[in-house]
C-alpha positions as CSV (number, residue, x, y, z in Angstrom):
1,M,49.8,-25.7,-5.7
2,A,47.9,-22.6,-5.4
3,M,46.3,-21.7,-2.1
4,R,42.8,-20.6,-1.8
5,T,42.0,-17.5,0.3
6,H,40.0,-18.3,3.2
7,R,37.5,-15.7,3.8
8,E,35.0,-15.8,6.8
9,R,31.8,-13.8,7.3
10,H,30.7,-13.1,10.8
11,R,27.4,-11.6,12.0
12,S,29.3,-9.1,14.2
13,E,30.6,-7.3,10.8
14,R,26.9,-6.1,10.1
15,I,25.8,-5.4,13.6
16,G,26.5,-1.5,13.3
17,W,24.4,-0.9,10.1
18,L,21.8,-3.5,11.0
19,R,21.2,-1.9,14.3
20,A,20.9,1.6,12.9
21,A,18.5,0.4,10.0
22,V,16.4,-1.5,12.4
23,L,16.1,1.1,15.0
24,G,15.1,3.7,12.4
25,A,12.6,1.6,10.6
26,N,11.1,0.4,13.8
27,D,10.7,3.9,15.3
28,G,9.3,5.0,12.0
29,I,6.6,2.5,12.0
30,L,5.8,2.4,15.7
31,S,6.1,6.2,16.4
32,T,3.9,7.2,13.2
33,A,1.5,4.3,13.6
34,S,0.9,5.1,17.3
35,L,0.2,8.9,16.4
36,V,-2.2,8.0,13.5
37,V,-4.1,5.5,15.7
38,G,-4.4,7.8,18.5
39,V,-5.8,10.7,16.1
40,A,-8.0,8.2,14.5
41,A,-9.5,7.1,17.9
42,A,-10.4,10.8,18.6
43,H,-12.9,10.5,15.7
44,A,-10.9,12.5,13.3
45,V,-11.4,12.6,9.5
46,R,-9.3,11.0,7.3
47,H,-7.5,14.3,5.9
48,D,-6.6,15.2,9.5
49,I,-5.3,11.8,10.3
50,L,-3.4,11.9,7.0
51,V,-2.0,15.3,7.8
52,A,-0.9,14.0,11.4
53,G,0.8,10.9,9.9
54,V,2.8,12.9,7.2
55,A,3.7,15.6,9.9
56,G,5.0,12.7,12.0
57,L,7.1,11.2,9.2
58,V,8.6,14.5,8.4
59,A,9.4,15.5,11.9
60,G,10.5,12.0,12.9
61,A,13.0,11.8,10.0
62,L,14.5,15.1,10.7
63,S,14.8,14.5,14.4
64,M,16.5,11.1,13.7
65,A,18.9,12.8,11.3
66,A,19.5,15.6,13.6
67,G,20.0,13.3,16.8
68,E,22.5,10.9,14.9
69,Y,24.2,13.8,13.5
70,V,24.9,15.4,16.6
71,S,25.6,12.0,18.5
72,V,28.1,10.8,15.6
73,S,29.7,14.2,15.3
74,S,30.6,14.2,19.2
75,Q,32.0,10.5,18.5
76,A,34.1,11.8,15.6
77,D,35.4,14.8,17.5
78,T,36.5,12.6,20.2
79,E,38.1,10.1,17.8
80,Q,40.0,13.1,16.2
81,A,41.1,14.5,19.4
82,D,42.6,11.2,20.4
83,L,44.5,11.0,17.1
84,T,45.8,14.4,17.4
85,R,47.2,13.5,21.0
86,E,48.6,10.4,19.5
87,K,50.2,12.2,16.7
88,T,52.0,14.5,19.2
89,E,53.1,11.9,21.5
90,L,54.6,9.9,18.5
91,A,56.5,13.0,17.5
92,T,57.9,13.7,21.0
93,E,58.2,10.3,22.7
94,P,58.7,7.7,19.8
95,A,60.6,5.3,22.1
96,A,57.6,5.3,24.7
97,E,55.3,4.8,22.1
98,E,57.0,1.8,20.7
99,Q,57.2,0.4,24.3
100,E,53.5,1.0,24.7
101,L,52.7,-1.0,21.4
102,T,55.2,-3.5,22.4
103,D,53.3,-4.1,25.7
104,I,49.9,-4.4,23.9
105,Y,51.4,-7.2,21.8
106,V,52.8,-8.9,24.8
107,A,49.5,-8.7,26.6
108,R,47.8,-10.4,23.6
109,G,50.3,-13.3,23.8
110,L,53.4,-12.5,21.8
111,A,56.9,-13.1,23.0
112,P,58.4,-9.9,24.2
113,A,61.0,-10.0,21.4
114,L,58.6,-10.8,18.7
115,A,56.3,-8.1,20.1
116,R,59.1,-5.8,19.7
117,T,59.8,-6.7,16.4
118,V,56.2,-6.4,15.4
119,A,55.8,-2.8,16.9
120,Q,58.8,-1.7,15.1
121,E,57.8,-3.0,11.8
122,L,54.2,-1.5,12.0
123,M,55.7,1.9,13.1
124,A,58.1,2.1,10.4
125,K,55.2,1.6,7.9
126,D,52.6,3.8,9.6
127,A,52.9,4.6,13.1
128,L,49.8,6.6,13.8
129,A,47.6,3.8,12.1
130,A,49.4,1.1,14.3
131,H,48.4,3.0,17.4
132,A,45.1,4.1,16.3
133,R,44.2,0.6,15.8
134,D,45.7,-1.4,18.5
135,E,45.9,1.2,21.1
136,L,42.9,3.3,20.4
137,G,40.7,0.6,18.6
138,L,40.2,3.0,15.7
139,T,40.0,1.9,12.2
140,T,39.2,3.7,8.9
141,E,36.2,1.3,8.3
142,L,34.8,2.1,11.6
143,A,35.3,5.7,11.9
144,A,32.4,7.9,12.7
145,R,30.7,9.5,9.7
146,P,28.0,12.1,10.8
147,I,26.4,12.9,7.6
148,Q,26.3,9.3,6.5
149,A,24.9,8.2,9.9
150,A,22.3,11.1,9.8
151,A,20.9,10.3,6.1
152,A,20.7,6.6,7.0
153,S,18.8,7.4,9.9
154,A,16.5,9.7,8.3
155,A,15.8,7.2,5.4
156,S,15.1,4.3,7.4
157,F,12.9,6.3,9.7
158,A,11.0,7.6,6.5
159,V,10.6,4.2,5.0
160,G,9.2,2.8,8.2
161,A,6.8,5.9,8.8
162,A,5.4,5.4,5.3
163,V,3.7,2.1,6.1
164,P,1.1,3.7,8.4
165,V,0.8,6.7,6.1
166,V,0.0,4.7,2.9
167,T,-2.4,2.5,5.2
168,V,-4.2,5.7,6.0
169,M,-4.5,6.4,2.5
170,L,-6.0,3.1,1.6
171,A,-7.9,1.9,4.6
172,P,-11.8,2.2,5.0
173,L,-12.4,5.0,7.1
174,N,-14.8,3.1,9.6
175,S,-11.9,0.7,10.3
176,L,-9.0,2.8,9.8
177,G,-7.4,2.8,13.3
178,I,-7.5,-0.8,13.7
179,T,-6.4,-1.5,10.0
180,V,-3.4,0.7,10.6
181,A,-2.8,-1.1,13.9
182,V,-2.8,-4.6,12.2
183,V,-0.9,-3.8,9.2
184,S,2.0,-1.8,11.4
185,T,2.0,-4.8,13.9
186,I,2.7,-7.3,11.1
187,C,5.4,-5.1,9.6
188,L,7.1,-4.6,13.0
189,A,7.1,-8.5,13.5
190,G,8.5,-8.9,10.3
191,L,11.3,-6.4,10.9
192,G,12.0,-7.9,14.2
193,A,12.3,-11.4,12.7
194,I,14.6,-10.2,9.9
195,A,16.9,-8.4,12.3
196,A,17.0,-11.3,14.7
197,R,17.7,-13.8,12.0
198,A,20.4,-11.7,10.4
199,G,21.9,-11.5,13.7
200,G,21.8,-15.1,14.4
201,A,19.0,-15.3,16.9
202,S,15.6,-16.7,16.8
203,A,13.2,-15.0,14.3
204,A,10.2,-15.9,16.4
205,V,11.5,-14.3,19.6
206,G,12.4,-11.2,17.7
207,A,9.0,-10.8,15.9
208,A,7.3,-11.2,19.3
209,R,9.5,-9.0,21.2
210,V,8.9,-6.1,18.7
211,A,5.3,-6.8,18.0
212,F,4.6,-6.7,21.8
213,W,6.0,-3.2,22.4
214,G,4.5,-2.2,19.4
215,V,0.9,-3.2,20.3
216,L,1.4,-1.8,23.7
217,A,2.5,1.6,22.3
218,M,-0.5,1.8,19.8
219,A,-3.1,0.7,22.6
220,V,-2.0,3.4,25.1
221,T,-2.2,6.2,22.5
222,A,-5.5,4.8,21.3
223,G,-6.7,5.0,24.7
224,V,-5.4,8.8,25.0
225,G,-6.9,9.7,21.6
226,K,-10.3,7.9,22.8
227,L,-10.2,9.9,26.1
228,F,-9.5,13.3,24.7
229,G,-11.6,12.9,21.7
230,T,-14.7,12.3,23.7
231,P,-16.9,15.6,24.1
232,V,-17.7,16.6,27.7
233,G,-21.3,17.1,28.3
């Protein structure tokens, strides 16, 4: 009788990319909307508000890309240094490395003899991969990829920032600031709900949490724009 493969899907598998995508889009909406609302509160014309929004989109996307690239590159350098050290130890102290792997498996619950056998067989197949995975916690699937991370962060930020920019282009001038704030808050709440739901948490709580901080940020920048946009007699 043929056996069917049992495949489980866990929410933790998508935490990495979900966090990056949500963070980038959230930052894009929030920072650009706050900038636009602040400039609009200073009684600027539509052209100036639009220029500020586009400048915020471009600068923010590039900043996200640069920051993510530097951060993930540092992680990649650390991972490579650990793998190089492990490779050297495998070449010079194979017995000690086998014992180290055996101890790891014993600590996880295997009997010493079985742990020794598992360590020997895994090292015979690919010693570096076995130690990278079980000693260092490194796998090919989760390896740091600086360019990929930078591109994803820039793209998600740009998509988020496009929301207030497009709103500036379409909203009536006399209510531009409040329209951008409302549209952006709705999008932030939706983003928070989607992220929370995908992670197995309450969609309502996720939406409220993101919307609260979004409204607070836009209110503060609107106040600053109003203050500095008021002529001094």
